[in-house]
C-alpha positions in Angstrom: 0.0 0.0 0.0 1.4 3.4 -0.9 1.0 6.5 1.2 -1.1 9.5 0.3 1.9 11.2 -1.2 2.8 8.2 -3.4 5.9 7.1 -1.3 6.3 3.5 -0.1 5.6 2.9 3.6 8.7 2.7 5.8 10.4 -0.6 5.6 8.7 -1.9 2.4 11.1 -2.8 -0.4 10.5 -1.9 -4.0 10.0 -5.6 -4.8 7.3 -5.9 -2.1 5.6 -2.8 -3.5 5.7 -4.3 -7.0 3.6 -7.4 -6.2 0.8 -5.5 -4.5 -2.1 -4.7 -6.7 -5.6 -4.5 -5.3 -8.0 -4.5 -8.2 -10.4 -2.2 -6.5 -8.1 0.9 -6.7 -9.0 3.5 -9.3 -7.1 6.1 -11.3 -7.0 9.8 -10.9 -9.5 12.0 -12.6 -9.5 12.1 -16.4 -12.5 14.0 -17.6 -14.0 14.6 -21.0 -15.0 12.6 -24.0 -13.2 11.8 -27.1 -14.3 12.2 -30.7 -14.6 9.3 -33.1 -11.1 8.5 -34.6 -10.5 9.8 -38.1 -8.6 7.3 -40.3 -8.4 6.2 -43.8 -10.4 3.2 -45.1 -8.5 0.3 -46.6 -9.4 -3.1 -47.9 -11.2 -5.2 -45.4 -9.2 -8.1 -44.0 -10.0 -11.6 -45.3 -12.0 -13.8 -42.9 -9.1 -16.2 -42.7 -6.9 -13.5 -41.1 -9.3 -13.0 -38.1 -7.3 -13.7 -35.0 -4.1 -12.2 -36.1 -2.9 -9.1 -34.0 -4.1 -5.9 -35.6 -7.1 -7.3 -37.5 -9.7 -6.1 -35.1 -8.1 -2.7 -35.0 -8.1 -2.5 -38.8 -11.8 -3.4 -38.9 -12.6 -0.9 -36.2 -10.7 1.8 -38.1 -12.4 1.1 -41.3 -15.9 1.0 -39.7 -15.3 4.3 -38.0 -13.9 5.9 -41.1 -16.9 4.8 -43.2 -19.2 6.2 -40.5 -17.3 9.5 -40.5 -17.6 9.6 -44.2 -21.4 9.3 -43.8 -21.4 12.3 -41.5 -19.2 14.3 -43.8 -21.4 13.5 -46.8 -24.5 14.4 -44.8 -22.9 17.8 -43.9 -22.1 18.5 -47.6 -25.7 17.6 -48.5 -27.1 19.9 -45.8 -24.7 22.7 -46.9 -25.8 22.4 -50.5 -29.4 22.4 -49.4 -28.8 25.7 -47.7 -27.2 27.1 -50.8 -30.2 25.9 -52.8 -32.6 27.5 -50.3 -30.6 30.8 -50.5 -30.8 30.6 -54.4 -34.5 30.0 -54.2 -35.0 33.0 -52.0 -32.9 35.1 -54.4 -35.0 33.8 -57.3 -38.2 34.6 -55.4 -36.9 38.1 -54.9 -36.3 38.5 -58.6 -39.7 37.2 -59.5 -41.2 39.7 -57.1 -39.2 42.5 -58.9 -40.5 41.1 -62.2 -44.1 41.2 -60.9 -43.6 44.8 -59.8 -42.2 45.7 -63.3 -45.2 44.1 -64.9 -47.5 46.2 -62.8 -45.6 49.3 -63.7 -45.8 48.3 -67.4 -49.6 47.9 -67.0 -49.7 51.4 -65.5 -47.9 52.7 -68.6 -50.3 51.0 -70.9 -53.4 52.4 -69.2 -53.2 56.0 -70.3 -52.2 54.9 -73.8 -55.1 52.6 -73.9 -57.4 55.4 -72.8 -56.0 57.7 -75.4 -56.4 55.2 -78.2 -60.0 54.6 -77.1 -60.8 58.3 -77.2 -59.2 58.8 -80.6 -61.3 56.0 -82.1 -64.5 56.9 -80.2 -64.5 60.7 -80.7 -67.2 61.4 -83.3 -65.7 64.8 -84.2 -62.5 63.0 -85.4 -64.3 60.1 -87.1 -61.4 57.8 -86.2 -58.3 58.6 -88.3 -60.3 60.2 -91.1 -58.7 63.7 -90.6 -55.5 62.3 -92.0 -57.2 61.1 -95.1 -60.0 63.6 -95.8 -58.4 66.9 -94.8 -60.6 69.4 -92.9 -59.7 71.6 -90.0 -55.9 71.9 -89.9 -55.8 72.3 -86.1 -57.8 69.2 -85.6 -55.6 67.3 -88.0 -52.5 68.5 -86.3 -53.9 67.5 -82.9 -54.8 64.1 -84.2 -51.3 63.6 -85.7 -49.7 64.7 -82.4 -51.9 62.2 -80.6 -50.9 59.5 -83.1 -47.2 60.3 -82.7 -47.6 60.0 -79.0 -49.4 56.7 -79.4 -46.7 55.4 -81.7 -43.9 56.5 -79.3 -45.8 55.1 -76.4 -46.5 51.9 -78.2 -42.8 51.5 -79.0 -41.8 52.2 -75.4 -44.3 49.8 -74.1 -43.2 47.1 -76.5 -39.5 47.7 -75.5 -40.4 47.4 -71.8 -42.5 44.3 -72.5 -39.7 42.7 -74.4 -37.3 43.4 -71.6 -39.7 42.0 -69.1 -40.3 38.9 -71.2 -36.6 38.4 -71.6 -36.0 38.8 -67.9 -38.8 36.4 -67.2 -37.4 33.8 -69.5 -33.9 34.2 -68.0 -35.3 33.8 -64.5 -37.2 30.7 -65.5 -34.1 29.2 -67.1 -32.1 29.9 -63.9 -34.7 28.3 -61.8 -34.8 25.2 -64.0 -31.0 24.9 -64.1 -30.9 25.4 -60.3 -33.5 22.7 -59.6 -31.9 20.3 -62.0 -28.4 20.8 -60.5 -29.7 20.4 -57.0 -31.6 17.2 -57.8 -28.5 15.7 -59.4 -26.3 16.6 -56.5 -28.8 15.3 -54.0 -29.1 12.0 -56.0 -25.3 11.6 -56.1 -24.9 12.3 -52.4 -27.8 10.1 -51.4 -26.2 7.3 -53.4 -22.9 7.9 -51.8 -24.4 8.0 -48.3 -26.3 4.7 -49.0 -23.1 3.0 -50.2 -21.2 4.3 -47.1 -23.9 3.0 -44.8 -23.8 -0.4 -46.4 -20.0 -0.5 -46.1 -20.1 0.6 -42.5 -22.8 -2.0 -41.7 -20.8 -4.7 -43.4 -17.7 -3.8 -41.5 -19.5 -3.7 -38.2 -20.9 -7.2 -38.9 -17.5 -8.5 -39.8 -16.1 -7.0 -36.6 -18.9 -8.6 -34.5 -18.3 -12.0 -36.1 -14.5 -11.7 -35.4 -15.2 -10.8 -31.7 -17.6 -13.8 -31.4 -15.0 -16.1 -32.9 -12.6 -14.9 -30.2 -15.1 -15.9 -27.5 -16.6 -12.5 -26.9 -20.3 -12.9 -25.9 -21.3 -9.7 -27.8 -25.0 -10.0 -27.0 -24.5 -11.1 -23.4 -27.5 -10.1 -21.2 -29.5 -9.1 -24.3 -27.5 -5.9 -24.6 -27.6 -6.1 -28.4 -24.9 -6.4 -31.0 -24.7 -2.6 -31.1 -22.8 -2.6 -27.8 -19.6 -3.5 -29.8 -20.3 -1.1 -32.6 -17.3 1.4 -32.7 -19.4 3.9 -34.7 -21.6 4.4 -31.6 -18.8 5.5 -29.2 -20.0 9.1 -29.3 -23.3 7.9 -27.7 -21.3 7.0 -24.6 -20.4 10.7 -24.2 -24.1 11.4 -23.7 -24.1 9.5 -20.4 -22.6 10.6 -17.0 -19.4 8.9 -15.8 -20.3 5.6 -14.2 -23.8 5.5 -15.7 -23.1 3.9 -19.0 -25.9 1.5 -20.0 -25.2 -2.1 -21.0 -26.3 -1.3 -24.5 -23.1 0.6 -25.2 -20.6 -1.5 -23.1 -18.9 -4.3 -25.1 -17.9 -7.5 -23.3 -14.2 -8.5 -23.2 -13.0 -12.0 -23.9 -12.5 -12.2 -20.1 -15.9 -13.2 -18.7 -17.7 -10.6 -16.7 -15.6 -7.7 -17.9 -16.7 -4.9 -20.3 -15.5 -1.6 -21.7 -16.6 1.0 -24.2 -16.7 -0.5 -27.8 -13.5 1.1 -29.1 -11.5 0.3 -26.0 -12.9 -3.3 -25.8 -12.1 -4.0 -29.5 -8.5 -2.7 -29.0 -8.2 -4.7 -25.8 -9.4 -7.9 -27.6 -6.7 -7.2 -30.3 -4.1 -6.6 -27.6 -5.2 -9.8 -25.9 -4.4 -11.8 -29.1 -0.9 -10.5 -29.2 -0.4 -11.0 -25.5 -1.7 -14.6 -25.7 0.6 -15.3 -28.6 3.6 -14.1 -26.5 2.7 -15.7 -23.1 0.4 -18.5 -24.1 -2.5 -17.3 -22.0 -4.9 -14.3 -22.2 -4.4 -11.1 -20.2 -5.7 -11.4 -16.6 -8.3 -8.7 -15.8 -9.4 -7.9 -12.3 -11.5 -4.9 -13.0 -12.7 -2.9 -16.1 -15.8 -0.7 -16.4 -16.9 0.5 -13.0 -20.3 1.9 -12.2 -20.8 5.0 -10.2 -22.0 2.9 -7.2 -18.9 0.7 -7.4 -16.6 3.7 -7.7 -18.3 5.3 -4.6 -17.7 2.0 -2.7 -14.0 2.0 -3.6 -13.6 5.7 -2.9 -15.1 5.4 0.7 -13.3 2.1 1.4 -9.9 3.4 0.3 -10.0 7.2 0.6 -7.1 8.9 -1.1 -6.4 5.9 -3.4 -9.4 6.1 -5.7 -10.6 8.8 -8.0 -13.6 10.9 -6.9 -16.8 9.2 -8.0 -17.8 10.5 -11.4 -14.3 11.3 -12.5 -12.7 7.9 -13.0 -11.7 6.6 -16.4 -13.1 3.3 -15.2 -16.5 5.0 -15.3 -16.0 6.0 -18.9 -15.3 2.4 -19.9 -11.7 3.3 -20.9 -9.6 1.7 -18.1 -8.8 -1.8 -16.8 -6.9 -3.2 -13.8 -4.7 -6.1 -14.9 -3.2 -9.1 -13.0 -1.4 -12.3 -14.0 2.0 -10.7 -13.6 1.2 -7.3 -15.1 0.5 -5.9 -11.6 4.2 -6.5 -10.7 6.2 -3.5 -11.7 8.9 -4.3 -14.2 7.8 -7.9 -14.5 8.2 -9.5 -17.9 4.5 -9.1 -18.5 4.5 -5.4 -17.4 7.5 -4.6 -19.6 6.0 -6.4 -22.6 2.7 -4.5 -22.2 4.5 -1.2 -21.7 6.5 -1.8 -25.0 3.5 -3.1 -27.1 0.3 -1.6 -25.6 0.5 1.6 -27.5 0.3 -0.3 -30.8 -3.3 -1.0 -29.7 -4.1 2.3 -28.1 -3.5 1.0 -24.5 -1.0 2.7 -22.2 0.1 2.9 -18.6 -0.6 6.6 -17.6 2.3 8.7 -16.2 0.6 9.3 -12.9 0.3 5.5 -12.3 4.1 5.2 -12.2 4.4 7.1 -9.0 1.4 9.0 -7.6 -0.4 6.8 -6.7 1.8 3.9 -7.7 -0.5 1.5 -9.6 1.3 -0.8 -12.1 -1.9 -2.8 -12.6 -3.9 0.2 -14.0 -4.0 0.6 -17.8 -6.0 3.0 -19.9 -7.2 3.2 -23.5 -6.5 6.5 -25.2 -9.0 7.3 -28.0 -6.6 9.9 -29.5 -3.8 7.4 -29.6 -6.2 4.8 -31.0 -7.3 7.1 -33.8 -3.8 7.2 -35.1 -3.6 3.4 -35.5 
């Protein structure tokens, strides 16, 4: 047992301190949630390769990348929809301007129409006969002036009408092109998203089968296969520390132990390599710890456990190990220290000295995203 300051009690040798390792002790506070790792998708491993170190990590990476691509494509689709909506608003504004111009054109036509009506209905003028039959010169000149005005007005109205018609046709063409382009883009993105969903689903199923082949009881306790789906790790961030539901906790190959999906998959992959080296699986004494369990540990061993609600155990990202790993600088400890990071698992700096916990190991999602 270490003191509150991390120093060994008087009279205890380093060797004696190395072999102690109560599984109930918890790490210091590590708060926050991690984002889904961003990695490149590659060709899926062949079924015959399942069981080799790195295969599960590769499947996990590909599934998460496919899922991230779905999110990216969906964002692009939403952005293009916003652009389309903005263009539609602009088009609606232009059509409003066109409607206003048409009303103005009608106002221009009204006096001309009234004048034409008066010219043809005035009995004293007899229509346009003054131009043909002579008569009063003043009357003829007035009629000619009116006709000139009518002709000029007619030409102006025709010019405005032509412009309005041309603008209307241009706006109609723009609307048609805009709608066609948007429909094509939406169709292309929908097809891309559908393909990515199918790929992600296929990869998750392959990953689930691989875990089952390794003895992981994925649906243990009717939690559902989604508990080991690495594309759902963000859902875990929606729950308080120590209150993660079974539906998002993936079982480990070690019976009764469980972690968050990405951590569990990485641990199962690490377990393959460990078993290949030592001929037996990693010994696990504790993994995910509920808030009630963390409170019990905290009150039983004050000063040696993280405050309830602030433990990485409560996030499903930490495990306490045994079977030799708990002995500092043992062969097992050294091997795990040298190889754990290849699978996203590490021994945190604080656990080397304050408090001294060689058995405590954590999965780092940021590190895992680089694999």
